[in-house]
Each structure stands twice: as C-alpha cells, then as structure tokens.
C-alpha positions in Angstrom: -21.8 1.9 34.2 -19.1 3.7 32.3 -20.0 2.0 29.0 -23.6 2.9 29.4 -22.7 6.5 29.9 -20.4 6.6 26.9 -23.0 4.9 24.8 -25.5 7.7 25.3 -23.0 10.3 24.2 -22.7 11.4 20.5 -19.4 9.6 20.2 -18.3 9.0 16.6 -17.6 5.3 17.1 -21.1 4.4 18.3 -24.6 4.5 16.8 -27.5 5.8 18.9 -27.7 2.5 20.7 -25.4 -0.4 21.1 -27.9 -2.8 19.7 -28.3 -0.7 16.5 -24.6 -0.6 16.2 -24.3 -4.4 16.4 -27.1 -4.8 13.9 -25.5 -2.2 11.7 -22.3 -4.2 11.5 -24.2 -7.3 10.5 -26.1 -5.4 7.9 -23.0 -4.0 6.4 -21.4 -7.4 6.2 -24.5 -9.1 4.7 -26.1 -6.2 2.9 -24.3 -3.8 0.5 -20.9 -5.4 1.0 -21.2 -7.9 -2.0 -22.3 -5.1 -4.3 -19.5 -2.8 -3.0 -16.9 -5.6 -3.6 -18.1 -6.3 -7.1 -18.1 -2.6 -7.9 -14.6 -2.1 -6.5 -13.4 -5.1 -8.4 -14.8 -3.7 -11.6 -13.1 -0.4 -11.0 -9.9 -2.2 -10.1 -9.9 -4.2 -13.4 -10.4 -1.0 -15.3 -7.5 0.7 -13.4 -5.2 -2.3 -14.0 -6.1 -2.2 -17.7 -5.3 1.5 -18.0 -2.1 1.1 -16.0 -0.9 -1.8 -18.2 -1.8 0.1 -21.4 0.1 3.2 -20.2 3.2 1.1 -19.3 3.1 -0.8 -22.6 3.2 2.5 -24.5 5.7 4.4 -22.4 8.3 1.7 -22.2 8.3 1.5 -26.0 8.6 5.2 -26.3 11.6 5.3 -24.0 15.0 5.4 -25.7 16.9 2.1 -26.0 16.7 -1.0 -28.0 16.0 -4.4 -26.3 17.7 -6.2 -29.1 20.9 -4.2 -28.7 20.8 -4.7 -24.9 20.5 -8.5 -25.4 23.0 -8.9 -28.3 25.7 -6.5 -27.0 27.8 -3.8 -28.6 29.5 -6.3 -31.0 26.2 -7.4 -32.7 25.8 -6.8 -36.4 22.9 -5.3 -38.1 21.7 -8.8 -39.2 22.0 -10.0 -35.6 19.8 -7.2 -34.4 17.2 -7.7 -37.1 17.0 -11.4 -36.3 16.6 -10.8 -32.6 13.9 -8.2 -33.2 12.1 -10.7 -35.3 12.4 -13.5 -32.7 11.0 -11.1 -30.0 8.3 -9.8 -32.3 9.6 -6.2 -32.1 9.6 -5.9 -35.9 5.8 -5.8 -35.8 3.8 -2.6 -35.3 2.9 -1.4 -31.8 -0.8 -2.2 -32.4 0.0 -5.8 -33.3 2.2 -6.2 -30.3 -0.4 -4.7 -28.1 -3.1 -7.0 -29.5 -0.9 -10.1 -28.9 -0.1 -8.8 -25.4 -3.8 -8.6 -24.5 -4.4 -12.1 -25.9 -1.6 -13.5 -23.8 -2.8 -11.5 -20.8 -6.2 -13.3 -20.9 -4.3 -16.6 -20.4 -1.8 -15.1 -17.9 0.9 -15.4 -20.5 2.9 -12.2 -20.1 5.6 -13.3 -22.5 9.2 -14.5 -22.0 11.7 -12.3 -20.2 14.5 -11.3 -22.5 17.2 -11.3 -19.7 16.1 -14.4 -17.8 14.8 -16.5 -20.8 11.9 -17.6 -18.6 8.2 -16.7 -18.4 8.1 -13.2 -17.0 5.2 -14.0 -14.7 7.1 -16.8 -13.1 10.1 -14.6 -12.6 8.1 -12.0 -10.8 6.3 -14.5 -8.6 9.7 -16.0 -7.6 10.8 -12.6 -6.3 7.5 -11.6 -4.8 7.9 -13.4 -1.4 11.1 -11.4 -0.7 9.3 -8.1 -1.2 6.3 -9.2 0.8 8.6 -10.3 3.7 10.4 -6.9 3.6 7.1 -4.9 3.5 5.4 -7.0 6.2 8.3 -6.7 8.6 8.6 -2.9 8.0 4.9 -2.3 8.4 4.6 -4.4 11.6 7.6 -2.6 13.2 6.2 0.7 12.1 2.8 -0.1 13.7 4.2 -1.4 16.9 6.5 1.6 17.4 4.5 4.5 15.9 1.1 4.0 17.5 2.3 3.9 21.2 4.6 6.8 20.4 1.8 8.8 18.8 -0.5 8.2 21.8 2.3 9.3 24.2 2.8 12.4 22.2 -0.9 13.2 22.3 -1.1 12.7 26.0 1.8 15.0 26.5 0.8 17.5 23.8 2.4 21.0 24.1 4.8 20.0 26.8 8.6 20.0 26.7 8.8 16.2 26.4 6.4 16.2 23.5 8.3 19.0 21.7 11.5 17.0 21.9 9.8 13.9 20.5 8.1 16.0 17.9 11.5 17.4 16.8 12.9 13.9 16.5 10.0 12.6 14.4 10.2 15.6 12.1 13.9 15.0 11.6 13.2 11.3 10.9 10.5 12.1 8.4 12.8 14.5 6.6 15.7 12.0 6.2 16.0 10.5 2.7 15.1 6.8 2.3 18.6 5.7 1.2 20.3 7.3 4.3 17.7 5.9 6.6 18.2 2.5 5.1 21.9 2.6 5.6 21.5 3.6 9.2 19.0 0.8 9.7 20.9 -2.0 8.0 19.8 -4.5 10.6 16.1 -3.9 9.8 16.3 -3.9 6.0 13.4 -1.5 5.6 12.5 2.1 5.2 10.4 2.8 8.2 7.6 5.4 8.4 7.5 5.7 12.2 7.8 9.4 12.1 4.9 9.9 9.7 2.5 7.5 11.4 3.3 8.6 14.9 2.7 12.3 14.0 -0.6 11.3 12.4 -1.7 9.3 15.5 -0.7 12.2 17.7 -2.9 14.6 15.6 -5.9 12.3 15.6 -5.7 11.5 19.3 -5.4 15.1 20.4 -8.6 15.8 18.5 -10.3 12.8 20.2 -9.1 13.8 23.6 -11.0 17.1 23.2 -14.3 15.4 22.3 -17.2 15.9 24.7 -17.7 12.2 25.3 -14.2 11.8 26.5 -14.7 14.6 29.0 -18.0 13.1 30.3 -16.4 9.6 30.5 -13.5 11.0 32.5 -15.9 12.8 34.9 -17.8 9.5 35.3 -14.7 7.7 36.4 -13.9 5.7 33.3 -10.3 4.6 33.4 -7.8 6.6 31.4 -6.6 3.4 29.7 -10.1 2.6 28.5 -10.7 6.1 27.3 -7.5 6.1 25.3 -7.4 2.6 23.7 -11.1 1.7 23.5 -12.7 5.0 22.5 -10.1 7.6 21.4 -8.0 5.1 19.5 -11.0 3.6 17.8 -12.1 7.0 16.6 -8.6 7.8 15.3 -8.0 4.4 13.7 -9.5 5.0 10.2 -7.0 7.6 8.9 -4.1 5.8 10.6 -5.2 2.5 9.0 -5.5 4.2 5.6 -2.0 5.6 5.9 -0.6 2.2 7.0 -2.4 0.5 4.1 -1.1 3.0 1.6 2.4 2.6 2.8 2.2 -1.2 2.7 0.9 -1.0 -0.8 3.8 1.2 -1.9 6.2 -1.2 -0.3 4.7 -4.1 -2.3 5.2 -2.0 -5.4 8.9 -2.4 -4.6 11.1 -0.5 -2.2 13.6 0.1 -5.0 16.2 2.1 -3.2 16.5 -0.3 -0.2 16.4 -3.4 -2.3 19.1 -2.1 -4.6 21.4 -0.8 -1.8 21.2 -4.0 0.1 21.0 -6.4 -2.9 17.7 -7.6 -1.7 16.3 -10.0 -4.4 12.8 -8.5 -4.4 10.5 -7.0 -7.0 12.0 -3.5 -6.7 15.5 -4.6 -7.8 13.8 -6.7 -10.5 12.2 -3.6 -11.9 15.6 -1.8 -12.1 17.0 -4.7 -14.0 14.1 -4.9 -16.4 14.4 -1.2 -17.2 18.2 -1.4 -17.6 17.9 -4.3 -20.1 14.7 -2.9 -21.8 13.0 -6.1 -20.9 9.5 -5.3 -22.0 7.7 -8.5 -20.8 9.4 -8.4 -17.4 8.5 -4.7 -16.9 4.9 -5.3 -17.8 4.7 -8.4 -15.5 6.1 -6.5 -12.5 3.5 -3.7 -13.0 0.7 -6.2 -13.3 1.5 -8.1 -10.1 2.3 -5.1 -8.0 -0.8 -3.2 -9.2 -3.1 -6.1 -8.3 -1.5 -6.5 -4.9 -1.8 -2.8 -4.2 -5.5 -2.8 -5.1 -6.2 -5.8 -2.9 -4.5 -4.1 0.0 -6.6 -1.0 -0.4 -9.8 -3.1 -0.8 -9.0 -4.9 2.5 -8.4 -1.6 4.2 -11.8 -0.3 3.0 -13.5 -3.5 4.2 -12.1 -2.8 7.7 -13.7 0.6 8.0 -17.2 -0.6 9.2 -15.5 -2.7 11.9 -13.8 0.4 13.3 -16.7 2.8 12.8 -20.3 1.5 12.6 -21.4 4.7 11.0 -19.4 3.8 7.9 -21.6 2.0 5.4 -19.7 0.8 2.3 -21.6 1.5 -0.9 -24.4 3.5 0.9 -26.0 5.9 -1.4 -23.9 4.7 -4.4 -25.0 2.3 -7.0 -27.8 0.7 -5.0 
C-alpha cells in the first residue's frame, strides 16, 4: 500500500508509473547507451591525447637534464653527449614527439631511464598497490560517511548534529599529510568529512520533499523512507563525489605514498620527476588518465539505475 502511494507522488526517483520506469531502465540500457559509450570513448581518447601532448611538452620545458641526472656530477661533456644520443634527446622536440606517437600506437612508451626497463611495465607493476590503497580508502569512506551523513540529516539543527558537524569540518580542514600520519594503520587519506557533509545536505533536502511527508502520513516505515526513497534521490551527487575521489586516488596519492614509502604510482611519479625520467613520467600519466576516465564512465553508467529520469545521451548526438 505504501509503495502504491509513493509511486503516485512526483518523487524524483520514479517515473509517472512503475511500469514505465522499468521499461525506461531497459530502454536506457538497450537504446542510447551504446551511442553514449562510443561518444564518451571518443571524447576520452581526445582528452588523453591532449593530456599526453601537454605533459610531453611541459616536462621538456622544465629545468634539468635527464642525461646529467643519469650520469651524475662527475660526467664529462662527452659522456653527457653520448647519453643524450642514446636516449634520443639530441633530436628536435618534433622528431621526439613523432617517435613517441609511433611508439604509443604499439603501447611502446619507451624505456625508463632510471629502471632500465619498459616504462609501461614499470607503471603496471606499481599499479596494484595504488589500486589497493584507493579501494580500501574509498570503501572505508563509504561505509563510514554515508551512515554518518544520514544520522546528521535526521538530527539536523540539533546539538548533537552541531557537534558532529564541527568534527567533520575540522576533519575536512586538516592537511592530507597530517591526517595520514594520524591514520597510519589505515594508509589512506580519507574523505569521510567531505562525503558525510554532502550526504547530510542532500538528505535534508530529500526529507523536506512532499512525497516523504505523504509517505510518512500513510504509515511508511522511517527506515524505508530513508534508505529506499530519500537515499536513492540523494545518491547521484554522492556517487559522483565518491567516483571523483576514487579517480584522484588512482592518479596517485603522492603525499601518503611518499610518507609511508608505499610502492604505488604516486611515489613512482615523484621519482620520475626527480630523475627527469621522461618515458616514465609519460607512462604514469597515460595509465592514470585512462583509469580515471574509466571510473568516471562507470559512474555515469550508474546514473540511470539510481534515477530512471536520467537518460544518457538523450537529446545529444542522436
């Protein structure tokens, strides 16, 4: 009875009828979804190309000589010239860029100067450590922040909520390196404060919606109103924030990895920059950019499952 009442209300998470909503989900999955994925993949490839080109130019404009970093301070001029020739650094930037694009088509990103191994393989060997760190952090953040945000929303503008709000603001204001040192057993920079405050804001707005008031007057349980209806309406911005944070973690939590000597991609980036390792820097950018784009695409594909009104690709590029 309660579901029928709520289905008739103009709730954001439902279409005019439940049957239409179920058909809408199937239509999204089988209709514009392939076109949307192809369009996003095309945009992603262009984004990766621009990112790699920018990194290629900027790291060569930065001060420092890879040959000097590799040879050491006792190297002679002849030694430096020979090393530059071996690494192809004596050629023009345009020739280096053209060769780089040729190798990129075959997933040959060059040989790392410092590791003397294929740069792509070096990054892939470090990637599981960063994925493990990011996954553990985002899971813990989700498990803690969502219930905390719901509790804060249910007790909005009370003394207990004000105390929790002050604690989350303080936690959000703390620098990453200090938080990491305090949470040494977790090995991650958690974003509980940010996500819980976002959940609180979205849930408070959902609690004030007319369909929640009607559902409560009809006897719908508070648990169902919170987790089935209010949380579903609040899930999209929260999911977006979690996906963005997870993507940034995959890009390398540099501070935490360096402080705790965690052998992930973040610490690898620092080493690549210190040694002016061009191939390794470019390989880390490529791998992390692709992962970040895939995470954002997965988040976008989850939107129609949370809100049937969302139609990916609707009105664009049909």
